[in-house]
C-alpha positions as CSV (number, residue, x, y, z in Angstrom):
1,M,-0.8,23.0,-15.4
2,T,2.1,20.7,-15.1
3,P,1.8,17.2,-15.8
4,R,1.4,16.3,-12.2
5,S,-1.5,18.5,-11.7
6,R,-3.3,17.7,-14.7
7,P,-6.7,15.8,-13.9
8,A,-6.3,12.1,-14.4
9,G,-7.2,10.8,-17.6
10,A,-7.2,14.4,-19.3
11,P,-5.3,14.8,-22.3
12,R,-1.9,16.1,-22.5
13,S,-1.8,19.7,-24.2
14,R,0.4,19.9,-27.3
15,R,3.1,22.3,-27.1
16,P,4.3,24.5,-30.0
17,S,6.9,23.0,-32.1
18,A,10.2,24.5,-31.8
19,P,12.2,26.0,-34.8
20,G,14.0,23.0,-36.2
21,G,11.6,20.5,-35.5
22,S,10.5,19.2,-32.4
23,G,7.0,18.7,-33.4
24,P,5.0,15.8,-35.0
25,G,7.2,13.6,-37.3
26,R,10.5,14.6,-35.2
27,G,11.0,10.9,-34.2
28,L,10.2,9.8,-37.7
29,R,12.9,11.9,-39.0
30,R,15.4,10.8,-36.4
31,R,14.7,7.3,-37.1
32,Q,15.3,7.7,-40.8
33,A,18.5,9.5,-40.3
34,G,19.5,6.9,-37.9
35,R,19.0,3.9,-40.7
36,Q,20.9,5.8,-42.8
37,E,23.7,6.3,-40.6
38,L,23.7,2.8,-39.8
39,D,24.0,2.0,-43.5
40,Y,27.0,4.5,-44.0
41,R,28.7,3.3,-40.9
42,S,28.3,-0.3,-42.2
43,E,30.0,0.6,-45.7
44,L,32.6,2.4,-43.9
45,S,33.3,-0.6,-41.4
46,V,33.8,-2.8,-44.5
47,L,35.9,-0.4,-46.5
48,L,38.2,0.1,-43.6
49,D,38.0,-3.6,-42.4
50,D,36.9,-2.6,-39.3
51,R,35.9,-5.9,-37.6
52,D,35.0,-4.3,-34.2
53,T,32.8,-1.8,-35.6
54,G,31.3,-4.4,-38.0
55,Q,30.3,-6.7,-35.3
56,A,28.7,-4.0,-33.3
57,L,26.6,-2.6,-36.2
58,I,25.5,-6.4,-36.9
59,G,23.5,-6.1,-33.5
60,Q,21.9,-3.0,-34.4
61,L,20.9,-3.9,-37.9
62,L,19.3,-7.2,-36.8
63,P,16.1,-5.8,-35.8
64,L,15.9,-3.5,-38.7
65,K,17.1,-5.9,-41.4
66,E,13.6,-5.9,-43.3
67,Q,13.8,-2.1,-43.8
68,F,15.2,0.3,-46.1
69,A,17.5,3.0,-45.1
70,G,15.8,6.3,-45.2
71,T,12.3,5.7,-46.4
72,A,8.9,6.2,-45.1
73,G,8.7,9.8,-46.6
74,G,12.3,10.3,-46.6
75,A,13.8,12.1,-49.7
76,Y,16.7,9.9,-50.0
77,A,17.1,6.2,-49.4
78,T,20.4,4.1,-49.5
79,R,19.6,0.5,-49.8
80,P,17.9,-2.4,-48.0
81,L,19.7,-2.7,-44.4
82,A,19.7,-6.5,-45.2
83,H,22.3,-5.7,-47.9
84,A,24.6,-3.9,-45.4
85,L,24.3,-6.7,-42.8
86,A,25.1,-9.3,-45.1
87,D,28.2,-7.2,-46.2
88,L,29.1,-7.1,-42.6
89,Y,28.6,-10.7,-42.1
90,L,31.3,-11.1,-45.1
91,L,33.5,-8.8,-43.2
92,M,33.2,-11.3,-40.1
93,G,33.7,-14.4,-42.4
94,E,30.1,-15.7,-41.6
95,R,29.3,-16.8,-45.2
96,P,25.9,-18.6,-44.6
97,P,24.2,-15.5,-42.7
98,A,25.4,-13.2,-45.5
99,A,24.0,-15.3,-48.3
100,D,20.4,-15.3,-46.5
101,A,20.9,-11.6,-45.5
102,Y,21.7,-10.9,-49.5
103,A,18.4,-12.9,-50.5
104,L,16.5,-10.9,-48.0
105,A,17.7,-7.8,-49.5
106,E,16.8,-8.8,-52.7
107,R,13.3,-9.4,-51.5
108,V,12.9,-6.2,-49.5
109,A,14.1,-4.5,-52.7
110,H,11.7,-6.0,-54.7
111,V,8.9,-5.0,-52.0
112,W,10.0,-1.4,-52.6
113,D,10.0,-1.8,-56.3
114,S,13.8,-1.0,-56.6
115,P,15.2,-2.9,-59.5
116,H,18.6,-1.6,-59.1
117,H,18.5,-2.9,-55.5
118,V,17.2,-6.2,-56.4
119,A,19.9,-6.4,-58.9
120,A,22.8,-5.5,-56.7
121,A,21.8,-7.9,-54.1
122,R,21.6,-10.4,-56.5
123,R,24.9,-9.7,-58.1
124,R,26.5,-10.0,-54.7
125,A,25.0,-13.4,-53.8
126,A,26.1,-14.7,-57.1
127,R,29.4,-13.3,-56.3
128,L,29.5,-15.1,-52.9
129,A,28.0,-18.1,-54.3
130,G,30.8,-18.5,-56.9
131,S,33.8,-17.6,-54.4
């Protein structure tokens, strides 16, 4: 039966998962990888002083700022995305939003029970306040 010939209200049939993962959970894995990629791209943008990329990444990170990159069952987590956002704000010379984002990164890390990320966000916030 094609989707158009299915009776109205009838559930869609489940197709078997293809090798390599197109079944349940695939979207979740793609989103996790996407968040990790955003974090990595943010770090590279800061390291390379790439302001154009940094500005573009800020817009992509804003809706995700309260999340950890690569969590929700992922085997590897980088850091709170708010930390990456704060670093990008600093790259752009926007100190008040950077301070707010470091504070958010600390709260997110605390919720995820990640003391080393809490400490990292505090260090960056203190460095920003002292400069």
